[in-house]
C-alpha positions in Angstrom: 1.3 -73.7 79.3 0.7 -76.6 81.7 1.6 -75.9 85.3 4.3 -78.6 85.4 6.3 -76.5 82.8 6.1 -73.3 84.8 9.4 -72.5 86.7 9.4 -69.3 88.7 12.5 -70.4 90.7 15.0 -70.5 87.8 18.5 -69.9 89.2 20.6 -67.4 87.2 24.2 -68.3 86.6 26.5 -65.3 87.2 28.1 -64.2 84.0 31.5 -64.4 85.6 31.2 -68.1 86.2 30.6 -68.6 82.4 33.2 -66.3 81.0 35.2 -63.2 81.5 34.3 -60.3 79.2 37.5 -59.0 77.5 37.9 -56.7 74.5 37.9 -58.1 71.0 41.3 -57.3 69.5 42.6 -57.2 65.9 46.3 -56.9 64.9 46.7 -54.8 61.8 50.0 -54.6 59.9 50.5 -50.9 58.9 54.1 -51.1 57.8 56.3 -53.8 56.3 55.9 -56.7 53.8 52.5 -57.8 55.2 51.0 -54.2 55.2 47.3 -54.4 55.2 47.0 -57.8 56.8 44.6 -58.1 59.7 44.5 -61.0 62.3 41.9 -61.4 65.1 43.2 -62.4 68.5 41.5 -65.6 69.6 41.4 -67.2 73.1 42.8 -64.1 74.7 46.4 -64.4 73.4 48.6 -64.3 70.3 52.2 -64.5 69.1 53.8 -62.4 66.5 57.0 -63.5 64.6 58.3 -65.3 61.5 57.8 -68.8 62.8 55.1 -71.0 61.3 53.2 -71.4 64.6 52.8 -67.6 65.2 49.2 -66.2 65.0 50.5 -63.2 63.0 53.3 -64.6 60.8 55.6 -62.0 59.3 58.2 -62.4 56.5 60.2 -59.4 57.8 63.8 -60.6 58.1 64.4 -58.2 61.0 61.7 -59.8 63.1 62.6 -62.8 65.3 61.0 -66.3 65.0 58.9 -65.6 68.1 59.2 -61.9 68.4 56.5 -61.0 71.1 53.4 -62.3 72.8 50.1 -60.5 73.5 47.6 -61.3 76.2 44.2 -59.6 76.2 43.1 -58.3 79.6 39.8 -56.7 80.6 41.1 -53.2 80.2 44.2 -53.4 78.1 46.5 -55.6 76.1 49.7 -57.0 77.8 52.7 -57.1 75.4 55.7 -59.2 76.3 58.9 -59.3 74.3 60.1 -62.9 73.7 63.8 -62.1 73.7 63.7 -60.8 70.2 67.0 -59.8 68.5 65.9 -56.2 67.6 63.4 -55.6 70.4 59.7 -54.6 70.5 58.9 -50.9 70.7 55.8 -48.9 71.4 55.7 -45.1 71.0 59.5 -45.1 70.8 60.0 -47.0 74.0 61.5 -50.5 74.1 59.0 -52.9 75.7 60.0 -55.8 77.9 56.5 -56.3 79.4 53.9 -53.6 79.4 50.2 -52.9 79.0 49.3 -50.9 75.9 46.1 -49.0 75.2 43.7 -49.2 72.2 45.2 -47.9 69.0 48.9 -48.4 70.1 51.4 -49.3 67.4 54.1 -51.8 68.0 57.3 -51.6 66.1 58.6 -55.1 65.3 61.8 -55.0 63.3 61.0 -53.1 60.1 57.2 -53.7 60.5 54.6 -51.9 62.5 51.5 -53.5 63.9 48.5 -51.5 65.3 46.5 -53.0 68.2 42.9 -52.3 67.4 40.2 -52.9 70.1 36.7 -53.4 68.8 33.4 -52.4 70.3 32.0 -55.9 70.7 33.5 -57.8 73.6 34.9 -61.3 73.5 34.6 -63.9 76.3 37.3 -65.9 78.0 36.0 -68.9 79.9 36.1 -68.8 83.7 35.5 -71.9 85.9 33.2 -71.7 88.9 35.7 -74.0 90.8 37.8 -72.9 93.7 40.2 -75.8 93.2 41.3 -78.3 90.6 43.1 -81.4 91.7 45.9 -80.3 94.0 45.6 -76.6 92.9 43.9 -74.3 95.3 42.7 -70.7 94.9 39.5 -68.8 94.0 41.1 -65.7 92.3 40.1 -64.8 88.8 43.4 -65.8 87.3 43.2 -69.3 88.9 39.6 -69.8 87.7 40.7 -69.0 84.2 43.4 -71.6 84.6 40.9 -74.2 85.9 38.7 -73.6 82.9 41.5 -74.4 80.5 42.6 -77.5 82.5 39.0 -78.8 82.6 39.1 -78.8 78.8 42.6 -80.1 78.4 42.9 -82.8 81.1 40.5 -85.4 79.5 42.4 -85.2 76.2 45.8 -86.6 75.2 47.1 -83.2 74.1 50.7 -82.3 75.0 50.8 -79.4 77.5 53.5 -76.9 78.1 53.3 -75.4 81.6 55.1 -72.1 82.2 55.5 -70.1 85.4 58.0 -68.7 87.8 59.9 -70.9 90.2 57.7 -72.1 93.0 54.4 -71.4 91.3 53.5 -75.1 91.3 54.2 -76.4 87.8 54.5 -79.9 89.1 51.2 -79.6 90.9 49.5 -78.6 87.6 51.1 -81.6 85.9 49.8 -84.0 88.6 46.4 -82.4 88.5 46.2 -82.8 84.8 47.1 -86.5 85.1 44.6 -87.0 88.0 41.8 -85.6 85.9 42.7 -87.5 82.8 41.6 -90.9 81.5 45.2 -92.0 82.3 44.8 -91.4 86.0 45.1 -95.1 86.7 48.4 -95.3 84.9 51.8 -94.1 86.1 52.8 -90.5 86.6 56.6 -90.3 86.0 58.3 -87.0 86.7 61.9 -86.2 85.6 63.9 -83.0 86.3 65.8 -82.2 83.2 67.9 -79.8 85.1 69.3 -82.4 87.5 70.6 -85.0 85.0 74.2 -85.1 83.8 74.3 -84.5 80.1 76.1 -87.8 79.5 73.2 -89.7 81.0 70.3 -87.8 79.4 69.7 -90.2 76.5 69.8 -93.3 78.8 67.4 -91.6 81.2 64.9 -90.8 78.5 65.1 -93.8 76.3 66.7 -96.5 78.4 69.6 -98.8 77.4 70.5 -102.4 76.8 73.2 -104.4 78.6 76.7 -103.5 77.3 75.6 -100.3 75.5 78.3 -98.4 77.3 80.6 -98.8 80.3 78.6 -99.5 83.4 75.5 -100.7 81.6 75.4 -104.1 83.3 71.8 -104.9 82.6 68.8 -103.7 80.4 67.1 -100.6 81.8 63.9 -98.8 80.9 63.9 -95.1 80.2 61.3 -92.8 81.6 59.3 -92.9 78.3 58.8 -96.6 78.8 58.1 -96.3 82.5 55.3 -93.8 81.7 53.7 -96.2 79.2 49.9 -95.9 79.7 50.3 -92.8 81.8 51.9 -89.3 81.9 55.5 -88.2 81.6 56.3 -84.9 83.2 59.4 -83.3 81.8 60.3 -80.5 84.4 62.7 -77.8 83.3 62.5 -78.9 79.7 64.6 -75.9 78.6 67.6 -77.7 80.1 67.4 -80.6 77.6 70.6 -80.7 75.5 70.0 -79.5 71.9 71.4 -82.8 70.6 68.7 -84.8 72.2 65.8 -82.5 71.3 65.4 -84.0 67.9 65.3 -87.5 69.4 62.6 -86.5 71.9 60.6 -84.9 69.1 60.8 -88.1 67.1 59.8 -90.2 70.1 56.7 -88.0 70.8 55.6 -88.0 67.2 56.2 -91.7 66.4 55.1 -92.8 69.9 58.0 -95.2 70.0 61.5 -95.4 71.6 64.8 -97.1 70.8 67.0 -97.9 73.8 70.6 -96.9 73.6 72.5 -99.8 72.0 69.3 -101.5 70.8 68.2 -102.2 67.2 64.5 -102.7 67.9 62.0 -99.9 68.4 59.3 -100.2 71.1 55.9 -98.6 70.9 54.9 -96.4 73.9 51.6 -94.8 74.8 52.6 -91.7 76.7 51.1 -88.3 77.3 53.7 -85.6 77.7 53.4 -82.6 80.0 56.5 -80.3 80.0 57.3 -77.3 82.2 59.8 -74.5 82.3 60.4 -71.4 84.4 61.9 -69.4 81.6 60.2 -68.6 78.3 61.0 -71.2 75.7 60.2 -68.7 72.9 63.3 -66.8 74.1 65.4 -70.0 73.9 64.1 -70.6 70.4 65.2 -67.1 69.3 68.6 -67.7 70.9 69.0 -71.0 69.0 69.1 -73.0 72.3 65.8 -74.8 71.7 64.4 -76.4 68.6 61.4 -74.5 67.1 59.7 -77.6 66.0 59.9 -79.2 69.4 58.7 -76.0 71.0 55.5 -76.0 68.9 55.1 -79.8 69.4 55.2 -79.3 73.2 53.0 -76.2 73.2 49.9 -77.8 71.7 48.3 -76.3 74.8 50.2 -73.6 76.7 49.4 -73.0 80.3 50.8 -70.1 82.3 50.6 -70.1 86.1 50.2 -66.7 87.7 52.7 -65.7 90.3 51.5 -65.4 93.9 51.8 -61.6 93.8 49.2 -61.5 91.1 46.7 -63.3 93.2 47.1 -62.0 96.7 43.6 -63.0 97.6 44.6 -66.6 97.5 47.4 -66.3 100.0 45.3 -67.0 103.1 43.5 -69.9 101.5 46.8 -71.4 100.4 48.4 -71.0 103.8 45.4 -72.8 105.4 45.7 -75.5 102.8 49.4 -76.0 103.5 48.8 -75.9 107.3 46.4 -78.8 107.1 48.5 -80.6 104.6 51.3 -80.5 107.1 49.1 -82.0 109.8 47.7 -78.8 111.4 44.2 -78.8 112.9 41.6 -76.0 113.0 42.1 -72.5 111.6 45.3 -70.4 111.4 45.5 -67.6 114.0 44.2 -64.2 112.5 47.5 -62.5 113.5 49.5 -65.0 111.5 47.2 -64.7 108.5 47.5 -60.9 108.8 51.3 -61.1 108.8 51.2 -62.9 105.5 50.0 -59.7 103.8 53.3 -58.0 104.7 55.4 -60.5 102.8 56.0 -60.4 99.0 56.8 -64.2 98.6 59.1 -63.9 95.6 59.5 -67.7 95.9 55.7 -68.0 95.3 53.7 -70.9 96.7 56.8 -72.9 97.6 58.0 -70.1 99.8 54.6 -69.7 101.4 54.5 -73.4 102.2 58.1 -73.3 103.7 57.0 -70.2 105.8 54.0 -72.1 107.2 56.1 -75.2 107.9 58.7 -73.2 109.7 56.1 -71.4 111.8 54.7 -74.7 112.9 58.1 -76.1 113.7 59.1 -73.1 115.8 55.8 -72.7 117.6 54.8 -69.4 116.0 51.5 -71.1 115.3 50.2 -72.4 118.6 51.3 -76.0 119.4 47.7 -77.2 119.9 47.0 -76.3 116.3 50.3 -77.3 114.8 50.2 -81.0 114.6 48.2 -83.9 115.9 49.7 -85.8 118.8 52.4 -88.3 117.9 53.8 -91.2 119.8 57.4 -89.8 119.8 59.1 -86.6 118.9 60.5 -86.5 115.4 64.1 -87.3 114.9 66.6 -84.9 113.3 66.2 -86.6 109.9 62.5 -85.8 109.9 63.1 -82.1 110.6 65.7 -81.7 107.9 64.3 -79.6 105.0 65.2 -82.1 102.4 63.0 -80.4 99.8 65.8 -77.7 99.5 69.4 -77.9 98.2 72.0 -78.3 100.9 73.1 -74.6 100.9 69.6 -73.3 101.2 68.7 -76.0 103.7 71.7 -75.0 105.9 70.5 -71.4 105.9 67.0 -72.3 106.8 68.3 -74.6 109.6 70.5 -71.9 111.0 67.6 -69.4 111.0 65.3 -72.0 112.6 68.0 -72.7 115.3 68.4 -68.9 116.0 64.6 -68.6 116.4 64.5 -71.5 118.9 67.5 -70.2 120.8 66.4 -66.6 121.2 62.9 -67.6 122.2 64.2 -70.1 124.7 66.7 -67.6 126.2 63.9 -65.0 126.6 61.5 -67.5 128.2 64.2 -68.7 130.6 64.9 -65.1 131.7 61.2 -64.2 131.8 61.6 -61.7 129.1 64.6 -59.9 130.5 66.6 -59.0 127.4 69.8 -58.0 129.4 69.9 -61.4 131.2 69.0 -63.3 127.9 72.0 -61.6 126.2 74.2 -62.6 129.1 73.1 -66.2 128.8 73.8 -66.1 125.0 77.2 -64.5 125.6 76.5 -61.5 123.4 75.8 -57.8 123.9 72.3 -56.5 124.6 72.3 -54.6 121.3 73.4 -57.6 119.3 70.6 -59.7 120.9 68.0 -56.9 120.2 69.1 -56.8 116.5 68.9 -60.6 116.2 65.4 -60.7 117.7 64.3 -57.9 115.3 65.8 -59.7 112.3 64.0 -62.9 113.3 60.7 -61.0 113.8 60.3 -62.0 117.4 57.7 -59.8 119.2 57.7 -58.9 122.9 54.2 -60.3 123.3 55.4 -63.7 122.0 58.1 -64.2 124.8 56.8 -62.2 127.7 59.2 -59.3 127.3 58.4 -55.6 127.7 58.0 -54.0 124.3 60.6 -51.3 125.0 63.1 -54.0 125.9 63.1 -55.4 122.3 63.4 -52.0 120.7 66.9 -51.2 119.5 68.7 -48.8 121.9 69.6 -45.4 120.5 73.2 -45.0 119.3 
């Protein structure tokens, strides 16, 4: 072989960057009308039920339309009941969400399905990326998500994004739009949970002048506004049942008819929908149309909660810190403190925590924000990303933080004098400082002064 074809420096691509090795899984019906039927689980997930879109479709009348969902993990299979009428059982125990071992048998209505794990592994694609669009994180779960988005974003496929509150479903939608061929077009978000039911149809499809009381001029709906771009339907599960058929027709025909109009207008829109509660459960409860569910879930994306990717917390905190105007790196002590928090509100709660720490000076002022010509006004400090009740609670907590720290600094860490300044008892002041997480080292107090006195 000529020398120019010799390559002793070939770089090996780590197997994990190409794909994640997971067990190959077959679902075998061992009892019920479909006894003997075998279905292989592809792409690491499957649905069982009587609906046409299920991977293992049953004719058992005691099974729900979407009865349960399975996700293949490296060492087990995760089974999640989809709000079925008669429940999902394994070894006599009712399953809400659980990992089951090889050979486990699931009782689904009057049918039984055995989960068989083969000897030959399958592979789930994993991206080498550590971010995608506005999404940040290098955990395995996030890189599996990136791999799916890399494939989906360039297409026009409808996407259903599922995840807990605060996981970043809107961020996923924007990232899909930004990586698509529609990136130069509009991105139009609409929160279906924030629209009065009487205005839903007008918001979606628009109206013509005189269509109803108050319609003083023609108005485009969000489907028309998103023409040439992406429409993001957040909290799609809140869409009234009466309008679901009209939305389905608009998506399938790529056209809209404004309220009160006779003419139909063509629209070129990609739809990304999101929900924080399983739509399969809403289908079983008769609150969401099955045909619309499967039309939206052409590609289904599930965002992992923050507790499932703890290794991303420090990276996300730094990302939010810089996004909010911070410079440099976060203090190690602050990063370490994040490990002690559970963040049930997920990434949104983490961002709020970082923002509050910057506002209150927990993160050193030199790092918090670049210099500005004038201090921000009250309207700039108001947490407008929260509802009024939550914002009031956050504001009160922020004020207490500022007040207690100021009182301690004014009295040079003397808790007794600080309590007198505040007009409260020493013990009340100590309890307040403890609840706010204020450390003696932060305010120049003696450690024993901020410890609660013995009763």
